C-alpha positions as CSV (number, residue, x, y, z in Angstrom):
1,R,0.2,0.0,-0.1
2,A,1.2,3.4,-1.1
3,M,1.9,6.0,1.9
4,A,0.3,9.2,1.6
5,Y,2.6,12.1,1.1
6,Q,3.3,14.8,3.9
7,R,1.3,17.8,3.3
8,G,2.8,21.4,3.6
9,W,2.1,23.9,6.2
10,N,0.2,26.1,3.7
11,R,-1.9,23.1,2.4
12,L,-3.0,21.9,5.8
13,Q,-4.2,25.4,7.2
14,S,-6.2,26.0,3.4
15,S,-7.7,22.6,3.9
16,P,-11.7,22.8,4.7
17,H,-10.9,20.7,7.9
18,W,-8.3,23.2,9.7
19,K,-11.0,25.5,11.1
20,S,-13.4,23.0,12.6
21,L,-10.3,20.7,13.8
22,E,-8.8,23.8,15.6
23,K,-12.1,24.9,16.8
24,F,-12.5,21.3,18.3
25,K,-8.8,21.2,19.9
26,N,-9.9,24.5,21.8
27,D,-13.3,23.3,23.1
28,P,-13.2,22.0,26.3
29,Y,-16.7,20.4,26.2
30,R,-16.3,18.1,23.0
31,L,-13.8,15.0,23.2
32,E,-14.9,13.8,20.0
33,L,-15.5,15.2,16.5
34,G,-16.8,12.9,13.8
35,F,-17.0,13.5,9.8
36,G,-19.4,11.5,7.7
37,T,-18.8,9.4,4.9
38,E,-18.7,12.4,2.2
39,I,-15.2,12.8,3.2
40,N,-13.0,11.0,0.5
41,S,-9.4,9.3,1.2
42,T,-7.7,13.1,0.2
43,G,-9.6,14.6,3.1
44,R,-9.2,12.1,5.4
45,E,-5.4,12.1,5.1
46,D,-5.9,16.1,5.4
47,I,-7.5,15.4,8.6
48,R,-5.0,12.9,9.8
49,Q,-2.1,15.2,9.3
50,I,-3.9,18.2,10.9
51,C,-4.8,15.8,14.0
52,K,-0.9,15.0,14.2
53,H,-0.1,18.7,14.0
54,L,-2.4,19.8,16.5
55,G,-1.8,16.9,19.1
56,L,-5.0,15.1,18.6
57,N,-6.1,11.7,18.1
58,F,-8.0,10.0,15.2
59,R,-9.7,7.0,14.5
60,C,-10.8,5.8,10.9
61,V,-14.0,3.1,11.0
62,G,-15.9,1.6,8.1
63,D,-14.9,0.3,4.9
64,G,-15.1,1.6,1.4
65,T,-18.1,4.3,0.9
66,Q,-19.1,3.8,4.4
67,K,-15.3,4.7,5.6
68,R,-15.6,7.9,8.5
69,I,-12.8,9.6,10.5
70,M,-13.2,10.9,13.7
71,A,-10.7,13.3,15.7
72,L,-10.4,12.3,19.3
73,K,-8.9,14.0,22.5
74,L,-7.6,10.7,23.8
75,D,-5.7,12.0,26.7
76,C,-8.5,13.7,28.2
77,I,-10.9,10.6,27.6
78,R,-8.3,8.4,29.2
79,E,-7.4,10.9,32.2
80,R,-11.4,10.9,32.9
81,K,-11.8,7.4,33.1
82,K,-8.7,7.0,35.2
83,A,-9.6,9.7,37.8
84,E,-13.0,8.0,37.8
85,D,-11.3,4.7,39.0
86,L,-8.9,6.4,41.2
87,A,-12.0,8.0,43.0
88,L,-13.6,4.6,43.3
89,E,-10.3,3.2,45.5
90,A,-9.7,6.3,47.1
91,P,-10.3,7.2,50.9
92,R,-13.9,8.8,51.0
93,A,-12.4,12.2,52.0
94,V,-10.3,12.1,48.9
95,A,-12.8,11.0,46.4
96,G,-15.3,13.4,47.7
97,F,-13.0,16.4,47.4
98,Y,-12.3,15.2,43.7
99,R,-16.1,15.0,43.2
100,G,-16.6,18.5,44.9
101,A,-14.2,20.0,42.6
102,L,-15.9,18.7,39.3
103,N,-19.4,19.9,40.7
104,V,-18.1,23.3,41.4
105,L,-16.0,24.1,38.7
106,P,-17.5,25.3,35.2
107,E,-17.4,22.5,32.4
108,Q,-14.4,24.0,30.5
109,E,-12.5,23.3,33.8
110,K,-13.3,19.6,34.3
111,F,-10.8,18.1,32.3
112,K,-8.0,19.9,34.3
113,V,-9.6,18.6,37.2
114,N,-9.3,14.8,35.9
115,A,-5.6,15.6,34.8
116,L,-4.7,17.1,38.1
117,F,-6.0,14.2,39.9
118,V,-4.5,11.7,38.0
119,Q,-0.9,13.2,38.1
120,F,-0.7,14.1,41.6
121,Y,-3.1,11.9,43.5
122,G,-2.9,9.0,41.2
123,G,0.9,9.5,40.2
124,E,0.8,9.1,36.7
125,R,1.6,11.7,34.1
126,A,-1.4,13.6,32.7
127,W,-0.2,14.2,29.1
128,S,-3.3,16.8,28.5
129,L,-1.6,19.2,30.8
130,G,1.1,19.7,28.5
131,E,4.8,20.3,29.1
132,A,4.3,22.6,32.0
133,Y,3.0,20.0,34.2
134,A,5.9,17.1,33.1
135,P,7.4,15.8,36.2
136,E,10.9,16.8,35.2
137,N,9.7,20.5,34.8
138,L,7.7,20.6,37.8
139,Q,10.8,19.4,39.6
140,A,13.1,22.0,38.1
141,E,10.8,24.5,39.2
142,A,11.0,23.4,42.8
143,Q,14.5,23.2,43.1
144,E,14.7,26.8,41.7
145,R,12.4,27.7,44.5
146,K,14.2,26.2,47.1
147,R,17.7,27.5,45.5
148,Q,16.2,30.9,45.7
149,R,15.0,30.7,49.4
150,E,18.2,29.5,50.3
151,D,20.0,32.2,48.6
152,S,18.1,35.0,50.0
153,S,18.4,36.0,53.8
154,S,15.5,34.8,56.2
155,D,13.3,37.4,57.6
156,S,13.9,36.4,61.1
157,E,17.7,37.2,60.5
158,D,16.9,40.5,59.1
159,M,14.6,41.7,62.1
160,E,17.1,40.4,64.5
161,E,19.9,42.6,62.7
162,M,17.2,45.5,62.8
163,L,16.6,44.9,66.6
164,G,20.2,44.8,67.6
165,R,20.6,48.3,66.2
166,Y,18.4,50.2,68.6
167,A,18.8,50.4,72.1
168,N,15.9,50.7,74.5
169,V,15.5,54.0,76.3
170,Q,14.1,54.5,79.7
171,K,11.3,57.1,80.1
172,T,12.2,60.1,82.3
173,S,9.5,61.7,84.3
């Protein structure tokens, strides 16, 4: 089977599917975007390559004229399922806090709650959070904060120095 050629950046951005996929990527309410059977093999290849560029997943189902492609946010789907499983096994207070956060926060923030719960309670990498929350980046930031604290003199030392400069004066009558 012949491999499809790599589309150029301009070709991908001028594809009729670019805007809908970009909108889907930025829509926190949706985890799937289906395209109908009217999309031909060239359109499906455009969608595949746009998905790869935007960090989305995709799945093709069906055969021949019934073949369809669907864009997915698999990381968010996996993290939601993992967070639900963790909450079932977690102590009651932890599970209650997780569920309370889901209930209180707006819909567009729920994927972050799931991801943070998976990463910081479950101890697994939450890919939907991006590189800022990669364990090595979090460790580097923590080490930098610790180094800054150690480099600066403490407030208590500053107070002691200031107090040592002043002498108590007795009130005269």
